[in-house]
LOKOLTOR-75118 format. One line per field, with one value per residue (C-alpha): residue number from 1; x negated, y, z. Coordinates in nm, 3 decimals, m for minus. Layout:
! residues N
num: [NUM|...]
x: [X|...]
y: [Y|...]
z: [Z|...]
This chain:
! residues 77
num: [1|2|3|4|5|6|7|8|9|10|11|12|13|14|15|16|17|18|19|20|21|22|23|24|25|26|27|28|29|30|31|32|33|34|35|36|37|38|39|40|41|42|43|44|45|46|47|48|49|50|51|52|53|54|55|56|57|58|59|60|61|62|63|64|65|66|67|68|69|70|71|72|73|74|75|76|77]
x: [m0.595|m0.690|m0.505|m0.544|m0.389|m0.307|m0.306|m0.066|m0.059|0.242|0.418|0.603|0.964|0.838|0.702|1.045|1.164|0.763|0.785|1.110|0.946|0.645|0.846|1.007|0.630|0.526|0.249|0.347|0.399|0.513|0.556|0.603|0.625|0.450|0.279|m0.029|m0.313|m0.146|0.256|0.252|0.055|0.143|0.003|m0.042|m0.193|m0.271|m0.499|m0.809|m0.984|m0.987|m0.569|m0.531|m0.710|m0.497|m0.175|m0.281|m0.413|m0.113|0.170|0.134|m0.068|0.210|0.484|0.645|0.514|0.180|m0.105|m0.384|m0.447|m0.686|m0.736|m0.872|m0.954|m0.942|m1.229|m1.259|m1.598]
y: [m1.501|m1.116|m0.884|m0.496|m0.102|0.079|0.438|0.605|0.984|1.046|1.397|1.591|1.468|1.140|0.930|0.728|0.589|0.490|0.301|0.186|0.043|m0.137|m0.307|m0.528|m0.627|m0.984|m1.004|m0.620|m0.705|m0.345|m0.034|0.295|0.675|0.877|1.226|1.328|1.341|1.006|0.962|0.631|0.356|m0.011|m0.362|m0.633|m0.953|m1.176|m1.542|m1.387|m1.029|m1.030|m1.108|m0.846|m0.622|m0.720|m0.647|m0.271|m0.231|m0.401|m0.364|m0.087|0.174|0.149|0.263|0.591|0.898|0.785|0.999|0.839|0.521|0.420|0.020|m0.046|m0.443|m0.535|m0.750|m0.922|m0.864]
z: [0.430|0.367|0.498|0.483|0.517|0.197|0.276|m0.022|m0.111|m0.337|m0.492|m0.275|m0.157|m0.273|0.050|0.166|m0.192|m0.256|0.077|m0.016|m0.321|m0.176|0.074|m0.192|m0.315|m0.252|0.010|0.150|0.570|0.633|0.443|0.640|0.543|0.797|0.832|0.801|0.514|0.380|0.314|0.338|0.517|0.388|0.568|0.304|0.261|0.001|m0.018|m0.140|m0.221|m0.533|m0.498|m0.306|m0.525|m0.828|m0.608|m0.549|m0.920|m1.075|m0.829|m0.578|m0.780|m1.067|m0.834|m0.943|m0.729|m0.601|m0.664|m0.492|m0.278|m0.013|0.063|0.373|0.482|0.793|0.935|1.238|1.393]
């Protein structure tokens, strides 16, 4: 199982709606609207890195109001 944080920038005023829509995507553990350089932070999981990438590109980035994403995989060192 691979987990990652997805940092999301949205259009002005869209953070809450984006977080709500993303929270319903399969594989999303948590989605919160936050303050700072990013508007929404998501914790997600998938079986493989490839599955995670497909989720981000095919599902998360298609949500209306998102302008940029940055995916940060969790590592266990």
